[in-house]
N, C-alpha and C positions, 0 to 999 in steps of 0.2 A: 218238636208238636208245638203247633199251631193252639189246634181244637181238639179234644178228645171227649166224645158224649158219648157214653153207656148205658144202657137199658132204660132207656126214657121212655115212661110209660105216662098216658094221661088219661082218665075216663071218666066221662059227662054221664052220671045215670046209669044205665045196663051198658051202654055203648063206648066201647074202647077206641078212642082217635088214634092215639098212636101206642103201638106195643113194642117194647123192648128195642126202641132205635138208638143203634149206635151208629156214629159218623166219626170220621178222624179228617181232619182240613190239615195241609202241612204252609206253616209263611210263602204266600206267594202265588198262592193253588188256586184255582176257580174250579169249585164241585158242583156243578148240574145237580140235583135233587127232583126227577123226573115220576108222574106216575098218573094214574086214572084221577080223574075227580073222587075225591072222598078219602084218597089215599094217606092223607093225613100231611101233607108235604108244610102247608102252611100254620099246619098247628102244632108240628115239631119247630117251624121257627118262630112261632110265640113263643111256645119255651123256652128256646135259646135266648131271647128279647125280652122276657119279663115282664109278658104278656099274662102266660099262663104259669102257671107252676105245676110241673108236675106231681104224679102220686108218688114215682121213683126215679130213680137214674142220677146221674153226675154230669153237668157239663163243667171240664178243666179248659179255662183258656189262661195261657202261659202259666201251669200252675195254680191259680186260683181256680176257686169254684163261681158259676155263673148262676146256679140255679138257684134261684129265692133273693136274686136283686134284682131292684127296683129298673127299669128300663132309664131311668136316670142318671142311678147308680154305674149302669153299665154301660152311657156313653163316657163316661168320665174313665172308664179300664179301654175305652176305645175299641167297643162296640156299638156299631151302628146299621139300621135296618131301615128300608124302602118297602112303601107300599103297595098293593094292588091296586088298591084306589085310591086317587089322588084329591084331597081335599083342597077347593077355591081359595079358601081362608081370605075370602072379600076381597077389600082394598089393601093387602100386602102387596108389595114389589117384591118382584125375583130377587133381587138388591136384598128386601127387609128378609126373606127367608132365609140365603145362603148367611147375611148375620146371625137370626137364629140359631141356624147350625152350628157358628161359629162361636157361640157362646159357652160350649163346655168343652173349649179346646185348649188343649193345656199344651207349651213348649216341651217337645220331649227332653231336650238337653240340660235345662234350666228347674224342668219341674212346675214353672210360674206360670199364673193364666194368661191366654195369648192375649186378652184385652188388657192385660196391665202393659202389657207392650208395644198397643197401639193406642197411646192416648188419645191421639186424633182419630174420629172417626174417619175421616176423610183417608190416611193411611189402611185403614182395615179396608174400605172398601174396595182402594185400587189393589190390595193383596188378594182379595176374594174375585174381584176382577181376573186379573192376570192368574191367579193360578187355580180357579172354581171353574168361573164362570166361563171362559176365553176357550180353554179346551170342549167344552161341554155347546160349544156354539151358542151361547146365552147370552153375549155382551150387547147385542144390538135392543133384546128385550129389559134389560138390564132393571130398566126405570117403569116397565110395566108393570100393573097389576098382573098377577096370574091366573084371574080368572078369563083375563080377554083374551090366554093365550089357548093356543090347540091342544089336543089333550096329549099329545107326540111332545109338545114342548112341556105340559105340566111336568111328564114323565122324568124328561131329563132335570127340570127344577128341584123335584123331589128327589133324584138321586145328587146333585148338587147340593142341597141341603145337607143330605146325611155326609156328604164329603167336606161339608166346612168346618164337622168337625175333629177331621183326620184320623179317621179312622182306621184300626189296625185289622177289623176284622167286619168285613160289611156282608150282611147280611140280606139279600134281595127277593123279593118277592113278585115275582112275577114284571121284569122288570118291561118287556113287552110288550102284553097283553092288550087288546085294544086298538095297537099303531099299527099302521101298514106296513108291508111288506119293506120297502124302503127302509121307514121311520125303524122299524126293530131291527133293520142289520144294521143301519147308522147307532142304534142303540148298543148293540153288540159290541161293534167296532170302539167305543166310549169305555164299555166296560170293560175290554182289556187291556187300552189304553189307562183305567184308571187303576189295575193290578200292575201295571208297566210302572205307573208313574208315583203311586203311593206304596208299590211294594206290601200292599195288604192283601189278608189271605179272603177268599169272595165265597162265598154261598148262596146258589142263584138257585132258586124253582121258578122252572120254566116249562109252560108244554108247548111250545115252537119247535120243533126237532132241528130246523134248522141255525136255528139261533144256539139250541144247546151244544150240537155237532162242531158248528163253528168256533165259539166260546172258549166252552168245558176243557180243563187236562181231565178229569175224572168227572164219570157220575154215576150216582148212587139212585136203585129205582126203586121205588116205595109202593105197595100195594096191601089194601086193609088196614091199613096202621105200621106195616112193618116192612124191613128192609128185603128184596127179593133177590136182590143181585148188586154188584157194584164193577166197575171197571174203565177201561178208556171207553173213549166213544165207540171207536169200532164195534168193540169188545159186545157193547150196549146193544148196539144194533142187530149184532149178528146172533145177540141170544135168542136160542128161541122161545123161551119160557115169557121174556120181558117183549117179543115181540107177541106172545100169545095175551099176556095178560094186558099189556103198553096199547098196543097198535090192533087187538081184536082180532089176528089173525089165526087160524085153527091148528 
């Protein structure tokens, strides 16, 4: 088992945002996390990624506890995330941002820091261009400031930044939010390709059901802070309670 989260609960004042959430993710599996607005999906991701510390619960990643670790410590353990809203980061280029992501990367065979093996900045840039930017179709804008790009390409850059750290667990927070239908399906294909090439486990918070259905191996549904259903995409679509809570059907 790659990730085992259990009894994750966090409240803000008298509001319980996540209540006893449990989720297992296998190596190389893409698990979707869906639910209505306010269901607690992003808050749960924030608990796993070190942004929030839950009141109770555990999240074991390859046997090690994630709860309580800082985001930087989690990156060093191979846990990376993307965000709903992508910052412009002013004058940083796409390649600059990928290099920032690579700053935490370690060679899995030797345990040494990636940057130690690439004394030449040029060699590191060539590696990132070939292994990260090219598969995401970002090579042609590698030297452009991110603030000059469309919103859809900024989302792809955020994914590139996360991938440059060579994660083994990737947390995606609404990767296709704000994208056109064409851009969204292209991003969904990129996520599947990322899983296939990197072999990482993926948790993907998403609202667009066509993307969820075409991308995820399994889907967990949250409502009011709790998990109400979990299963294969077709099972989730067919469940009456999910359709009532999430799709508003009677």
